[in-house]
C-alpha positions as CSV (number, residue, x, y, z in Angstrom):
1,M,77.9,114.0,106.1
2,G,74.2,115.1,107.1
3,L,70.7,113.9,105.1
4,F,70.6,117.2,103.5
5,S,74.0,117.6,102.3
6,D,73.1,113.9,100.8
7,L,70.5,114.8,99.1
8,K,71.7,118.1,98.1
9,V,74.1,116.2,95.9
10,L,71.6,114.0,95.1
11,Y,69.8,116.2,93.6
12,H,72.5,117.9,91.5
13,M,73.0,114.3,90.3
14,A,70.5,112.8,89.5
15,V,67.2,114.9,89.3
16,R,68.7,118.5,88.3
17,P,69.5,118.8,84.5
18,V,72.8,119.7,83.4
19,R,73.1,123.3,80.9
20,G,75.5,124.8,79.2
21,K,76.7,125.4,75.2
22,D,80.4,124.2,76.1
23,H,81.5,121.5,78.0
24,A,83.3,124.3,80.5
25,T,80.0,125.7,81.4
26,R,78.3,122.2,81.7
27,M,80.9,121.4,84.5
28,E,80.6,124.7,86.3
29,N,76.7,124.2,86.1
30,F,76.1,120.1,87.3
31,Y,79.5,121.3,90.4
32,G,78.9,125.0,91.1
33,G,76.0,124.3,93.2
34,Q,77.4,121.4,95.2
35,A,80.9,122.3,95.7
36,A,80.8,122.8,99.3
37,D,79.5,119.3,99.5
38,Y,81.2,117.4,96.8
39,D,84.3,115.8,99.3
40,D,82.5,114.5,101.5
41,F,79.8,112.7,99.6
42,R,82.3,111.5,96.6
43,K,84.7,110.1,99.7
44,R,81.7,107.4,99.8
45,L,81.0,107.5,95.7
46,L,84.2,107.3,94.6
47,R,86.5,104.2,95.8
48,G,90.1,103.7,95.4
49,R,92.1,107.5,95.0
50,E,93.6,106.5,97.9
51,E,95.1,103.1,96.6
52,L,96.0,104.9,93.6
53,W,98.6,107.1,95.5
54,S,99.9,104.4,97.3
55,R,100.7,102.3,94.4
56,L,102.6,106.1,92.8
57,G,104.9,105.4,96.1
58,V,104.0,108.9,97.5
59,N,105.0,107.2,101.3
60,D,107.0,104.7,100.6
61,G,110.1,106.2,98.6
62,G,107.9,106.6,95.2
63,I,108.3,110.5,95.5
64,N,111.7,112.3,94.3
65,D,112.8,115.4,95.9
66,G,111.9,118.2,93.6
67,E,109.3,116.2,91.0
68,V,106.5,118.5,89.1
69,W,102.7,116.7,89.7
70,L,99.8,117.4,87.7
71,D,96.5,115.8,88.8
72,M,93.7,116.5,85.8
73,G,90.8,117.5,86.5
74,G,91.9,117.6,90.6
75,G,88.8,119.7,91.4
76,T,88.9,120.8,95.1
77,G,92.6,119.5,95.6
78,S,91.4,116.4,97.7
79,N,93.7,114.4,96.7
80,L,96.7,116.7,97.7
81,E,95.9,115.3,101.0
82,Y,97.3,111.8,100.2
83,F,100.6,112.6,100.3
84,G,100.7,113.7,103.5
85,E,104.1,115.8,104.3
86,N,105.7,114.0,101.7
87,I,103.5,117.0,99.1
88,K,106.6,119.9,100.5
89,R,109.2,117.9,98.8
90,L,107.6,118.3,95.5
91,K,109.1,121.2,93.3
92,K,105.2,121.8,91.9
93,V,102.0,120.8,92.0
94,Y,99.0,121.6,89.7
95,V,95.4,121.0,90.1
96,V,93.9,121.5,86.5
97,D,90.2,121.9,86.2
98,L,87.5,123.8,84.2
99,A,84.9,123.9,87.8
100,G,86.3,127.3,88.5
101,S,83.6,126.9,91.9
102,L,86.0,123.9,93.0
103,L,89.4,125.2,91.9
104,K,88.4,127.8,94.5
105,M,88.0,125.5,96.9
106,A,91.6,123.5,96.0
107,E,93.0,127.2,96.6
108,K,91.4,127.7,100.4
109,R,92.9,123.8,100.9
110,A,96.4,124.9,99.6
111,R,96.5,128.1,101.7
112,D,95.3,127.2,104.7
113,R,97.4,124.1,104.9
114,G,100.7,126.6,103.4
115,W,101.2,124.3,100.5
116,N,103.0,127.1,98.5
117,N,104.2,124.9,96.1
118,V,100.3,124.2,94.5
119,A,99.2,125.8,91.6
120,V,95.7,125.9,90.4
121,A,94.8,125.9,87.0
122,E,91.2,125.8,85.5
123,A,91.9,125.1,81.8
124,D,91.0,121.5,79.6
125,A,93.3,118.4,80.0
126,T,93.6,117.9,76.6
127,K,95.6,121.4,76.4
128,F,96.9,122.4,79.5
129,V,101.0,123.2,79.1
130,P,102.7,123.8,82.7
131,E,105.9,126.3,82.9
132,E,108.1,123.1,83.0
133,R,106.7,122.1,79.8
134,Q,107.4,118.6,81.2
135,V,106.6,116.6,84.5
136,D,107.0,113.5,87.0
137,V,104.0,112.7,87.3
138,I,100.1,112.8,85.9
139,T,97.0,111.6,87.5
140,F,93.6,111.6,86.2
141,S,91.0,110.4,89.7
142,Y,87.7,110.5,88.3
143,S,88.2,112.2,86.2
144,L,88.8,110.4,82.9
145,T,85.1,109.6,82.1
146,M,84.4,112.8,82.3
147,I,86.3,114.2,79.5
148,P,84.8,114.1,76.3
149,D,87.9,113.8,74.2
150,W,89.7,111.6,77.3
151,F,91.9,110.1,74.3
152,A,93.2,113.4,73.5
153,A,93.6,113.6,76.8
154,I,95.3,110.4,77.4
155,Q,97.7,111.0,74.1
156,H,98.6,114.6,75.8
157,A,99.4,113.3,79.1
158,E,102.5,111.3,77.0
159,T,103.6,114.3,75.4
160,L,103.8,116.2,79.1
161,L,105.4,113.5,81.0
162,R,109.0,112.8,80.8
163,P,111.1,109.9,79.6
164,G,110.4,107.3,82.1
165,G,107.2,109.1,83.9
166,R,104.8,107.4,85.3
167,I,100.3,108.1,85.0
168,G,98.0,107.2,87.5
169,V,94.5,106.9,86.7
170,V,91.3,105.9,88.1
171,D,88.2,105.5,87.3
172,F,84.6,103.8,86.7
173,Y,85.0,101.4,83.6
174,V,82.7,98.6,82.1
175,S,84.7,95.7,80.2
176,R,84.7,95.3,76.3
177,K,82.7,92.5,75.3
178,H,85.3,90.1,74.8
179,P,88.1,91.0,76.4
180,E,91.8,90.2,76.1
181,E,92.9,87.6,78.2
182,G,93.6,87.9,81.9
183,F,90.9,91.5,82.2
184,Q,87.9,90.9,83.7
185,K,84.3,90.1,81.5
186,H,81.9,92.1,82.5
187,G,78.1,90.3,82.0
188,W,75.7,92.3,79.9
189,P,73.5,94.1,82.8
190,T,76.9,95.8,83.8
191,R,77.9,97.0,80.6
192,A,74.3,98.3,79.8
193,F,73.2,99.5,82.8
194,W,75.6,102.1,84.1
195,P,76.7,104.0,81.4
196,N,73.1,105.1,80.4
197,W,72.7,105.4,83.9
198,F,76.1,107.9,84.9
199,A,75.4,109.8,80.9
200,A,72.7,111.5,83.0
201,D,75.5,113.3,84.6
202,N,78.2,113.7,81.3
203,V,79.7,110.1,83.1
204,F,80.9,107.8,80.2
205,P,82.1,104.7,81.5
206,S,84.1,103.1,78.8
207,P,85.7,99.9,77.4
208,D,88.2,101.4,75.8
209,H,90.3,103.4,78.3
210,V,91.5,100.1,79.9
211,P,93.3,98.7,76.9
212,F,94.6,102.5,75.3
213,L,96.0,103.1,78.3
214,H,97.9,99.4,77.9
215,R,99.0,100.2,75.2
216,M,100.1,103.9,75.5
217,F,102.1,103.3,78.4
218,E,104.6,100.6,80.0
219,P,101.3,98.9,82.5
220,V,103.1,98.8,86.7
221,V,100.0,98.1,87.9
222,F,96.5,97.4,86.6
223,E,94.1,96.2,89.9
224,E,90.2,95.6,88.8
225,Y,87.7,96.5,91.9
226,K,83.7,96.9,92.1
227,T,81.9,99.4,94.7
228,R,78.9,100.0,96.1
229,I,77.2,103.2,94.9
230,P,75.8,105.3,97.7
231,W,71.7,105.2,98.1
232,F,71.8,103.2,95.2
233,P,68.5,101.1,95.6
234,V,70.0,97.3,94.5
235,P,72.9,97.2,96.6
236,F,74.9,94.0,95.1
237,F,74.8,95.7,91.6
238,K,78.4,97.3,92.2
239,M,80.2,99.5,89.3
240,P,83.3,98.3,88.5
241,Y,86.2,100.1,88.4
242,Y,89.9,100.2,88.2
243,V,93.8,101.2,89.4
244,F,96.0,101.6,86.7
245,V,99.9,102.9,87.0
246,G,101.9,102.8,83.5
247,K,105.4,104.1,82.8
248,K,106.6,106.1,79.7
249,T,109.3,104.3,77.7
């Protein structure tokens, strides 16, 4: 990816005001001008997506023939690349997002690769219901922090999952000031700086996502990491993120 493309994305992330009277309009306003450069930059920014698909077992027997997967906030459909040839074993994959410009790229991706079982839906993650009514897997890949009513999105996902179905989440977060035993504790600079820095782009890392996910689902995988933010001037000050896989009981 070239310097010009990086600067274009950084302009939309850090300089250009995000405008819109509702969340859908703001999302399209934010992503519309950077859609073509979105995947390359986000591959360096959004770590853990490949690990999430691996933890969901897409390459070691975790996919069952005829399953229905739903990727909430799936954008350009880049996550679908992690399925490899296994994507053809699925009955249906839905890519759900509010940004139409990103979904156009998802449609093109599916068409170019001959993925006839992929459908896109310009819809709200708190309300979308697929024609199958219940699904086998739901993923939120760096989308939960961009959903204002995030707890409603998680609750809605729980209603859409069949019993035994799985939810997978990878996202930025900060810990609570006093996290429960066994969870990482982030210092005050991390808890104070990153939520304010990301808020300019309507991204809201929360101390409550992880506890709520553990409360709503039976934890199967939970891993905590930190990553460097591209072009951030202080390289040793890293952003926390997590990978969570849970099961509906």
